C-alpha positions as CSV (number, residue, x, y, z in Angstrom):
1,X,-16.1,-157.9,13.1
2,X,-14.3,-157.6,16.1
3,X,-16.3,-159.4,19.8
4,X,-15.1,-158.7,23.5
5,X,-16.5,-160.3,26.0
6,X,-15.6,-160.3,29.5
7,X,-15.8,-158.0,32.2
8,X,-14.9,-154.5,33.1
9,X,-15.2,-152.0,35.9
10,X,-14.3,-148.7,33.9
11,X,-16.4,-148.0,30.5
12,X,-16.0,-145.6,28.2
13,X,-19.3,-144.2,26.9
14,X,-19.2,-143.0,23.7
15,X,-20.1,-139.3,24.2
16,X,-16.6,-139.0,25.4
17,X,-17.7,-139.4,29.2
18,X,-15.5,-142.0,31.5
19,X,-18.5,-143.9,33.5
20,X,-17.0,-145.9,37.0
21,X,-19.0,-148.6,37.7
22,X,-18.5,-149.3,41.8
23,X,-18.6,-153.6,40.5
24,X,-16.9,-155.3,38.3
25,X,-19.4,-155.5,35.5
26,X,-20.6,-158.5,32.9
27,X,-20.4,-157.1,29.4
28,X,-19.9,-158.0,25.6
29,X,-19.4,-156.1,22.6
30,X,-18.3,-156.1,19.0
31,X,-17.1,-153.7,16.2
32,X,-19.2,-154.2,13.0
33,X,-19.3,-152.0,9.6
34,X,-18.0,-148.9,12.1
35,X,-20.9,-149.5,14.2
36,X,-20.4,-150.4,18.0
37,X,-23.0,-153.1,19.2
38,X,-22.8,-153.0,23.6
39,X,-24.4,-154.7,26.0
40,X,-23.2,-153.6,29.8
41,X,-24.8,-151.2,32.6
42,X,-24.9,-147.8,32.6
43,X,-25.3,-147.0,36.6
44,X,-22.5,-147.1,39.0
45,X,-23.6,-149.8,40.7
46,X,-23.7,-151.9,37.7
47,X,-27.6,-152.9,38.2
48,X,-29.2,-151.3,35.3
49,X,-28.9,-153.0,31.9
50,X,-28.6,-151.3,28.5
51,X,-28.2,-152.6,24.7
52,X,-27.1,-149.9,22.9
53,X,-25.5,-149.0,19.6
54,X,-22.9,-145.9,18.6
55,X,-20.8,-144.7,16.3
56,X,-23.8,-144.9,13.8
57,X,-22.8,-142.1,10.9
58,X,-25.8,-143.3,8.8
59,X,-27.8,-144.3,11.5
60,X,-29.1,-143.1,14.9
61,X,-27.7,-144.6,18.0
62,X,-30.0,-146.5,20.2
63,X,-30.8,-147.6,23.4
64,X,-33.6,-150.0,24.7
65,X,-37.3,-148.1,25.3
66,X,-36.9,-148.6,29.2
67,X,-35.2,-151.2,31.9
68,X,-38.1,-153.8,32.0
69,X,-37.3,-154.7,28.5
70,X,-34.0,-156.5,30.7
71,X,-34.3,-157.1,34.3
72,X,-32.2,-155.7,36.6
73,X,-29.1,-157.6,37.6
74,X,-28.7,-159.0,34.1
75,X,-25.6,-160.6,33.4
76,X,-24.3,-160.6,29.8
77,X,-22.2,-163.4,28.7
78,X,-21.8,-163.1,24.8
79,X,-23.1,-161.5,21.2
80,X,-22.8,-162.8,17.9
81,X,-23.4,-161.4,14.5
82,X,-25.8,-163.6,11.9
83,X,-25.1,-162.0,8.6
84,X,-28.3,-164.2,6.7
85,X,-30.4,-162.4,9.1
86,X,-28.8,-159.1,9.3
87,X,-29.3,-159.5,13.4
88,X,-27.1,-159.7,16.6
89,X,-27.6,-162.0,19.0
90,X,-27.1,-161.4,22.7
91,X,-26.9,-163.9,25.2
92,X,-27.5,-163.3,29.0
93,X,-29.1,-164.2,32.5
94,X,-32.1,-162.3,34.1
95,X,-34.9,-163.1,36.5
96,X,-37.5,-164.9,34.8
97,X,-40.6,-162.8,35.9
98,X,-42.7,-165.1,33.8
99,X,-42.6,-167.9,35.9
100,X,-44.6,-167.1,39.3
101,X,-42.2,-169.5,41.8
102,X,-41.7,-168.6,45.1
103,X,-37.9,-168.4,45.0
104,X,-36.5,-166.3,42.5
105,X,-35.9,-168.4,39.2
106,X,-32.9,-167.3,36.7
107,X,-33.6,-168.0,33.2
108,X,-31.0,-167.9,30.1
109,X,-32.1,-165.4,27.0
110,X,-31.1,-164.8,23.6
111,X,-32.0,-161.4,22.7
112,X,-31.8,-160.3,19.0
113,X,-31.8,-156.6,17.5
114,X,-31.3,-155.5,13.7
115,X,-28.4,-154.3,11.8
116,X,-31.0,-151.5,9.7
117,X,-32.8,-150.7,13.1
118,X,-33.2,-146.8,13.0
119,X,-35.3,-146.4,15.6
120,X,-39.1,-144.9,15.3
121,X,-40.4,-141.6,14.1
122,X,-42.7,-140.9,17.0
123,X,-43.0,-143.8,19.2
124,X,-39.2,-145.4,20.4
125,X,-37.3,-142.7,19.0
126,X,-33.8,-143.6,19.3
127,X,-34.6,-147.0,20.6
128,X,-34.7,-150.3,19.2
129,X,-38.0,-151.2,17.2
130,X,-36.6,-154.6,16.5
131,X,-35.8,-155.9,20.6
132,X,-37.2,-159.1,21.4
133,X,-36.0,-162.1,23.6
134,X,-36.7,-165.6,24.3
135,X,-35.8,-168.4,26.9
136,X,-32.9,-170.9,26.1
137,X,-34.5,-174.2,28.0
138,X,-31.3,-176.5,28.5
139,X,-32.9,-179.5,30.3
140,X,-33.6,-183.4,29.8
141,X,-37.0,-184.8,30.1
142,X,-38.0,-185.1,33.8
143,X,-34.8,-183.5,35.1
144,X,-33.8,-180.4,36.8
145,X,-32.8,-177.1,34.5
146,X,-29.4,-176.2,33.8
147,X,-30.6,-173.0,33.8
148,X,-27.3,-170.3,34.2
149,X,-25.4,-170.0,30.9
150,X,-21.5,-169.5,31.6
151,X,-20.1,-169.3,28.0
152,X,-21.6,-170.1,24.7
153,X,-19.9,-170.5,21.6
154,X,-21.5,-169.9,17.7
155,X,-20.4,-172.6,15.4
156,X,-21.2,-172.0,11.4
157,X,-23.0,-174.5,9.6
158,X,-21.3,-176.4,7.3
159,X,-22.9,-175.5,4.5
160,X,-23.0,-172.3,3.9
161,X,-26.1,-172.4,1.6
162,X,-27.7,-173.3,5.1
163,X,-27.1,-170.9,7.5
164,X,-29.9,-172.4,9.7
165,X,-28.0,-175.1,10.9
166,X,-25.6,-172.8,12.4
167,X,-25.3,-174.0,16.0
168,X,-24.8,-172.1,19.3
169,X,-22.6,-174.4,22.2
170,X,-23.6,-173.5,25.8
171,X,-22.0,-174.4,29.1
172,X,-24.9,-174.3,31.9
173,X,-24.7,-174.7,35.5
174,X,-27.8,-175.0,37.6
175,X,-29.1,-172.7,40.7
176,X,-30.4,-176.3,42.4
177,X,-29.0,-177.7,45.0
178,X,-28.9,-181.0,43.9
179,X,-27.4,-180.3,40.8
180,X,-24.7,-177.8,42.1
181,X,-21.3,-178.0,41.2
182,X,-22.2,-179.7,38.0
183,X,-21.8,-178.7,34.2
184,X,-23.8,-179.2,31.2
185,X,-23.1,-178.6,27.3
186,X,-26.5,-177.6,25.1
187,X,-26.4,-177.1,21.5
188,X,-29.0,-174.7,20.2
189,X,-30.1,-174.2,16.4
190,X,-30.2,-171.0,14.3
191,X,-33.5,-172.1,12.8
192,X,-35.2,-172.7,16.3
193,X,-34.6,-169.3,17.2
194,X,-36.2,-168.0,14.1
195,X,-38.9,-169.6,14.8
196,X,-39.6,-168.6,18.3
197,X,-39.2,-164.8,17.4
198,X,-41.5,-165.3,14.5
199,X,-44.5,-166.7,16.4
200,X,-46.3,-165.4,19.0
201,X,-45.3,-163.0,21.9
202,X,-46.4,-162.2,25.3
203,X,-47.4,-158.7,26.9
204,X,-47.3,-157.2,30.1
205,X,-50.5,-156.1,31.7
206,X,-50.0,-153.7,34.6
207,X,-53.1,-154.0,36.5
208,X,-53.3,-157.3,36.6
209,X,-49.3,-158.4,37.2
210,X,-50.1,-160.9,34.2
211,X,-48.7,-161.7,30.9
212,X,-50.9,-162.0,28.4
213,X,-50.7,-163.8,24.9
214,X,-50.2,-161.1,21.8
215,X,-50.5,-162.7,18.5
216,X,-47.9,-161.8,15.7
217,X,-50.4,-161.4,13.1
218,X,-48.5,-160.7,9.8
219,X,-44.8,-161.6,11.8
220,X,-44.5,-157.6,12.9
221,X,-42.9,-158.4,16.3
222,X,-39.5,-158.9,16.1
223,X,-39.3,-157.8,12.5
224,X,-36.6,-155.6,11.2
225,X,-37.4,-152.2,9.1
226,X,-39.9,-150.9,11.3
227,X,-38.7,-147.3,11.0
228,X,-41.9,-146.0,9.3
229,X,-44.4,-148.0,10.9
230,X,-47.7,-146.4,12.7
231,X,-47.7,-145.5,16.1
232,X,-50.1,-148.4,16.8
233,X,-47.5,-151.1,15.7
234,X,-44.3,-149.3,17.8
235,X,-46.7,-148.9,20.9
236,X,-47.2,-153.1,20.2
237,X,-43.8,-153.6,19.8
238,X,-43.0,-151.7,22.7
239,X,-45.0,-153.8,25.3
240,X,-44.8,-157.5,23.4
241,X,-40.7,-158.5,23.6
242,X,-41.0,-161.7,25.2
243,X,-41.7,-164.8,22.7
244,X,-44.1,-167.6,23.8
245,X,-42.3,-170.7,23.0
246,X,-39.2,-171.0,24.5
247,X,-36.5,-172.4,22.2
248,X,-35.4,-176.0,23.2
249,X,-31.7,-177.1,22.9
250,X,-31.2,-179.5,20.0
251,X,-32.7,-183.3,20.5
252,X,-34.5,-182.0,23.8
253,X,-31.1,-182.9,26.0
254,X,-27.5,-181.9,27.1
255,X,-24.9,-183.2,24.9
256,X,-22.9,-184.1,27.7
257,X,-23.1,-183.6,31.4
258,X,-20.4,-183.5,33.8
259,X,-20.3,-184.1,37.5
260,X,-16.9,-184.3,38.2
261,X,-15.6,-181.0,36.4
262,X,-16.5,-177.5,36.6
263,X,-16.8,-176.0,33.0
264,X,-16.2,-172.2,32.8
265,X,-15.4,-171.5,29.1
266,X,-15.9,-172.9,25.8
267,X,-14.9,-172.9,22.0
268,X,-15.7,-175.1,19.4
269,X,-14.6,-175.8,15.9
270,X,-15.4,-178.5,12.8
271,X,-13.1,-181.0,11.8
272,X,-13.6,-182.9,8.5
273,X,-12.3,-186.7,9.0
274,X,-10.5,-188.8,7.1
275,X,-13.7,-190.5,5.4
276,X,-14.7,-187.1,4.7
277,X,-17.8,-187.0,7.7
278,X,-17.4,-183.5,9.4
279,X,-17.2,-183.8,13.3
280,X,-17.3,-180.8,16.2
281,X,-14.8,-180.4,18.7
282,X,-15.2,-178.5,21.8
283,X,-12.4,-177.0,24.0
284,X,-13.6,-176.8,27.6
285,X,-12.0,-175.1,30.2
286,X,-12.4,-176.5,33.8
287,X,-12.4,-174.4,36.9
288,X,-9.4,-177.1,38.3
289,X,-7.2,-175.6,35.3
290,X,-7.6,-178.2,32.7
291,X,-8.5,-178.1,28.9
292,X,-10.8,-180.8,27.7
293,X,-10.5,-181.8,24.1
294,X,-13.9,-182.9,23.1
295,X,-15.5,-185.1,19.9
296,X,-19.5,-185.1,19.8
297,X,-20.0,-188.7,18.1
298,X,-23.1,-189.9,16.7
299,X,-24.4,-191.4,20.1
300,X,-22.8,-189.0,22.2
301,X,-19.3,-187.7,23.1
302,X,-15.6,-188.5,23.5
303,X,-12.7,-187.4,25.8
304,X,-9.8,-187.0,23.5
305,X,-7.5,-185.2,25.6
306,X,-7.2,-183.9,29.0
307,X,-4.2,-181.4,29.4
308,X,-3.5,-179.2,32.5
309,X,-2.7,-175.4,32.0
310,X,-3.0,-174.8,35.1
311,X,-1.6,-176.3,38.8
312,X,-3.2,-173.7,40.4
313,X,-6.6,-171.9,40.2
314,X,-6.8,-168.9,37.4
315,X,-9.3,-166.1,36.2
316,X,-9.9,-167.1,32.8
317,X,-10.9,-164.3,30.7
318,X,-11.2,-166.0,27.5
319,X,-10.7,-168.9,24.8
320,X,-10.0,-168.7,21.2
321,X,-9.8,-171.1,18.5
322,X,-7.3,-170.1,15.5
323,X,-8.3,-172.4,12.7
324,X,-5.8,-170.7,10.5
325,X,-2.8,-171.4,12.9
326,X,-4.2,-174.7,14.3
327,X,-4.3,-173.1,18.2
328,X,-6.2,-172.9,20.7
329,X,-5.6,-169.8,23.1
330,X,-6.4,-169.9,26.9
331,X,-6.1,-165.7,27.9
332,X,-5.7,-166.2,31.6
333,X,-4.7,-163.1,34.7
334,X,-1.3,-163.8,34.3
335,X,-1.2,-164.3,30.4
336,X,-1.7,-165.8,27.5
337,X,-1.5,-169.8,26.5
338,X,-1.4,-171.0,23.1
339,X,-2.2,-175.3,22.8
340,X,-2.0,-177.1,19.3
341,X,-5.2,-178.2,18.6
342,X,-4.1,-181.6,17.7
343,X,-1.1,-183.7,19.0
344,X,-1.0,-186.7,17.0
345,X,2.8,-187.2,17.1
346,X,2.3,-188.4,20.8
347,X,0.8,-191.2,19.8
348,X,3.5,-194.2,18.8
349,X,1.6,-197.1,17.8
350,X,-1.5,-197.8,15.1
351,X,-3.6,-199.0,18.1
352,X,-3.1,-195.7,20.1
353,X,-3.5,-193.2,17.3
354,X,-7.0,-195.3,16.2
355,X,-8.2,-195.4,20.0
356,X,-7.6,-191.7,20.4
357,X,-10.6,-191.2,18.2
358,X,-9.4,-187.6,17.4
359,X,-10.2,-186.9,13.9
360,X,-6.8,-184.7,13.1
361,X,-5.1,-187.9,13.1
362,X,-4.7,-191.3,11.8
363,X,-2.0,-193.9,11.2
364,X,0.3,-194.0,8.3
365,X,0.8,-197.7,7.6
366,X,4.1,-197.0,5.4
367,X,5.4,-194.0,7.5
368,X,4.2,-195.8,10.7
369,X,3.4,-192.8,12.3
370,X,0.6,-191.1,13.6
371,X,0.1,-188.0,11.6
372,X,-2.4,-185.2,10.8
373,X,-4.9,-185.2,8.5
374,X,-5.5,-181.7,6.0
375,X,-7.4,-183.6,3.7
376,X,-9.8,-186.4,3.7
377,X,-7.7,-189.6,3.3
378,X,-9.1,-192.9,3.1
379,X,-6.0,-194.6,3.3
380,X,-5.5,-193.8,6.6
381,X,-6.1,-195.8,9.8
382,X,-9.0,-193.9,11.9
383,X,-12.0,-194.6,13.6
384,X,-13.5,-191.8,15.2
385,X,-16.8,-193.1,16.1
386,X,-16.0,-196.4,18.0
387,X,-11.9,-196.4,18.4
388,X,-11.7,-199.8,17.0
389,X,-8.3,-200.6,16.5
390,X,-8.8,-204.3,16.1
391,X,-9.8,-203.9,12.6
392,X,-8.6,-200.7,11.5
393,X,-4.7,-201.7,12.6
394,X,-4.5,-205.5,11.3
395,X,-1.8,-204.7,8.6
396,X,0.0,-202.4,11.1
397,X,3.0,-202.8,12.8
398,X,3.9,-200.6,15.9
399,X,5.5,-197.4,16.0
400,X,8.6,-196.2,17.9
401,X,10.3,-198.6,20.6
402,X,9.5,-198.5,24.2
403,X,12.1,-196.4,25.9
404,X,14.3,-198.1,28.7
405,X,16.0,-195.8,31.0
406,X,18.7,-196.5,33.7
407,X,19.0,-194.9,37.0
408,X,21.6,-194.6,39.3
409,X,21.2,-194.2,43.0
410,X,22.1,-194.2,46.4
411,X,21.0,-196.9,49.1
412,X,17.9,-195.5,51.2
413,X,17.2,-192.5,48.7
414,X,14.2,-191.8,47.5
415,X,14.2,-191.3,43.7
416,X,11.0,-190.3,41.2
417,X,10.3,-192.4,38.6
418,X,8.4,-190.2,36.0
419,X,5.3,-191.4,33.6
420,X,3.0,-189.6,31.8
421,X,0.1,-190.5,29.3
422,X,-0.4,-189.0,25.9
423,X,-3.6,-187.8,26.6
424,X,-3.6,-187.7,30.4
425,X,-7.2,-189.9,30.1
426,X,-5.7,-193.4,30.5
427,X,-5.4,-195.5,33.5
428,X,-1.6,-195.6,34.4
429,X,-0.1,-198.7,36.7
430,X,3.5,-199.7,37.2
431,X,4.7,-203.1,37.2
432,X,7.3,-205.2,37.6
433,X,9.2,-207.2,34.9
434,X,7.2,-210.1,35.8
435,X,4.0,-208.0,34.9
436,X,3.0,-208.2,38.4
437,X,1.5,-205.1,40.0
438,X,3.6,-202.6,42.0
439,X,2.2,-202.4,45.6
440,X,2.0,-199.7,47.6
441,X,4.2,-200.1,50.6
442,X,6.5,-198.0,52.4
443,X,9.3,-198.2,49.8
444,X,7.2,-197.9,46.7
445,X,4.7,-195.2,46.6
446,X,2.8,-194.3,43.7
447,X,2.4,-190.4,43.0
448,X,-0.5,-189.7,40.2
449,X,1.5,-191.3,37.3
450,X,4.4,-191.3,39.0
451,X,6.2,-194.0,41.3
452,X,8.7,-192.9,44.4
453,X,10.8,-195.8,45.4
454,X,13.1,-196.0,48.4
455,X,16.4,-197.5,47.0
456,X,17.4,-200.6,49.3
457,X,19.6,-204.0,49.0
458,X,16.0,-205.4,48.6
459,X,14.5,-203.1,45.9
460,X,13.5,-204.6,42.2
461,X,15.8,-203.6,40.0
462,X,12.8,-203.2,36.6
463,X,9.7,-201.2,36.9
464,X,7.7,-201.3,33.7
465,X,5.0,-198.0,33.4
466,X,1.8,-199.2,31.7
467,X,-1.2,-197.5,30.7
468,X,-4.3,-198.9,29.9
469,X,-7.3,-197.2,27.6
470,X,-10.5,-199.5,26.7
471,X,-8.2,-203.1,27.0
472,X,-5.5,-201.6,25.4
473,X,-2.7,-202.2,27.3
474,X,1.1,-200.3,26.4
475,X,4.1,-200.4,28.1
476,X,5.6,-196.2,28.3
477,X,9.1,-196.4,29.4
478,X,10.9,-199.1,31.7
479,X,13.5,-198.2,34.6
480,X,16.4,-199.8,35.5
481,X,17.6,-199.3,39.2
482,X,21.0,-199.4,39.5
483,X,22.9,-198.7,43.2
484,X,25.4,-196.0,43.6
485,X,28.4,-196.1,45.4
486,X,28.7,-194.0,48.8
487,X,31.3,-191.9,47.2
488,X,29.3,-190.0,44.4
489,X,27.4,-187.3,45.6
490,X,24.5,-187.5,43.1
491,X,22.6,-189.8,41.1
492,X,22.7,-190.2,37.6
493,X,20.1,-191.0,34.7
494,X,21.2,-193.3,31.4
495,X,18.7,-193.8,28.4
496,X,19.5,-197.0,26.7
497,X,17.9,-195.4,24.0
498,X,18.2,-191.1,22.3
499,X,15.3,-189.9,24.5
500,X,15.9,-188.6,27.8
501,X,13.7,-188.0,30.8
502,X,11.3,-185.2,30.4
503,X,12.6,-181.9,32.0
504,X,9.5,-181.3,33.5
505,X,9.5,-184.4,35.7
506,X,12.8,-184.5,36.5
507,X,14.2,-187.1,39.3
508,X,14.2,-186.1,43.1
509,X,17.4,-185.7,44.8
510,X,16.5,-186.4,48.3
511,X,18.9,-186.5,51.6
512,X,20.5,-189.8,52.0
513,X,19.3,-190.6,55.8
514,X,22.0,-194.0,55.6
515,X,24.0,-192.5,59.1
516,X,21.2,-191.3,61.1
517,X,19.9,-194.7,60.4
518,X,23.0,-196.1,61.4
519,X,23.2,-193.8,65.0
520,X,19.4,-194.9,65.7
521,X,19.7,-198.3,65.2
522,X,23.2,-198.5,68.1
523,X,21.6,-196.7,70.2
524,X,17.8,-198.6,70.2
525,X,20.2,-201.6,70.8
526,X,22.1,-199.7,73.7
527,X,18.8,-198.8,75.0
528,X,17.4,-202.2,75.1
529,X,20.8,-204.0,76.7
530,X,20.3,-201.7,80.0
531,X,16.4,-202.4,79.9
532,X,17.5,-206.0,79.8
533,X,20.0,-205.3,82.9
534,X,17.7,-203.7,84.8
535,X,14.8,-205.7,84.7
536,X,17.2,-208.9,85.5
537,X,18.5,-206.7,88.8
538,X,15.2,-206.0,89.9
539,X,13.6,-209.9,89.8
540,X,17.4,-210.6,92.0
541,X,16.4,-208.0,94.5
542,X,13.1,-209.4,94.9
543,X,14.4,-212.8,95.8
544,X,18.2,-211.6,97.8
545,X,20.0,-208.3,98.8
546,X,20.7,-207.0,95.8
547,X,24.7,-207.0,95.1
548,X,26.8,-203.6,95.0
549,X,27.1,-204.1,91.3
550,X,23.2,-204.6,90.3
551,X,22.3,-201.3,92.8
552,X,25.2,-199.3,90.8
553,X,23.4,-200.6,87.1
554,X,20.1,-199.7,88.7
555,X,21.2,-196.3,89.6
556,X,22.7,-195.7,86.1
557,X,19.6,-196.9,84.4
558,X,17.5,-194.6,86.6
559,X,19.4,-191.9,85.8
560,X,19.6,-192.2,81.6
């Protein structure tokens, strides 16, 4: 099975005809058992939605019966094949015509079709007889809903014998001004989707413009295998395709809400921790170019890492996690980036390793390293739920030594001291050797996590880069400044251990302003002397006739 989600402006309609769309059209499609299932638009303006099946050698190619089943302007997001049900689910946004609001209300839908659907004999010929749709609700009680689906991912059940526990994790935004700029993640259970499609439906009455409840007797509506059904039943199916019951998010709330970041893409996987418990890891892409790695806990969530993938905004096409390769692949407008699912080696101590709360990582007390887990190992130090390093690291020692670096630089030269935390989430500060905090001044400026220093004869000799997370402080690096002779053209960096500075954070080599400062100082003193003499002469003139010497000095001063 191959699935594709995204956008297209040239679509190949499967009769060998190129269909040109005026606009970039959101669409989703996948190939299963030689058959192509698509959800896109079939008109030049990209307004008329259609869900179709093509290349059906043993069955009819199918489409929707009419455009009213999916509203014009619908935005298709994703699709998913459910083997246990023999169905394909399509996720999309459209206008909620069943609601009588003054303003247009957009809703998120999930629609189903059966893979064995062959259309009707007389009614619904070459049309879906199993099509049904329902409203996905991502909303906490007494709060505005997050109604605009941006992306969604399917996570199969941990136990293959319980497919109803399959979960769908979706990113939602809101059309309301009060919650604009915010993102939420909601989860939906397959069992709840099945329950909605098995319950009652609504029928639209054209004469009154109202929706009427249609009881689903014998669970005919939304059922597979209606090829030989009577015309009466198929006419009912044709009119009744919207469920009465909405599908609520798991727990009737969002799993997480972000007011700082706007998420655009999501993928996920299940991971087994050292104690054998299963956890869900979400990989969320932000519009600012960061990848957030988040673990879902019993009572909330924890951001493990925030990795900057792009320094400038990019058009993100897709995100995919490869469990076999242990990589997250991000497709952008400029290419594909791969990121490892875990960075356990970044954590140099037991406290750091445990505090990360990463199910992938555990501290090995024997090797004194933070290692990646490949199976259950209760002997490793790990606490995913709470990150309690105090209890976990009682008998463990620190890992690697703090790197110490010596920097040779000129006087009156700006030098960048690079420092970066392992996860990008710790608060980084700079301290002197006596542990006092480095103040922000004209010669000491913190730029993000780095420190910009103007080297003067009075500049401190030693600087410590310190990170802090949940009360744990650790020194990431120690820098020692050594004034360099003016005869040398470039400053150099020497490490007291085997480590060297990260090449992605080079030290800057700014211009030396020593000569300019001397010249400016001399001119300033000269001007002050001339000004003082001029004032003295003016005062003498007010008392008596000025001497020729004073008159001459006044003339020179005025000329200057």
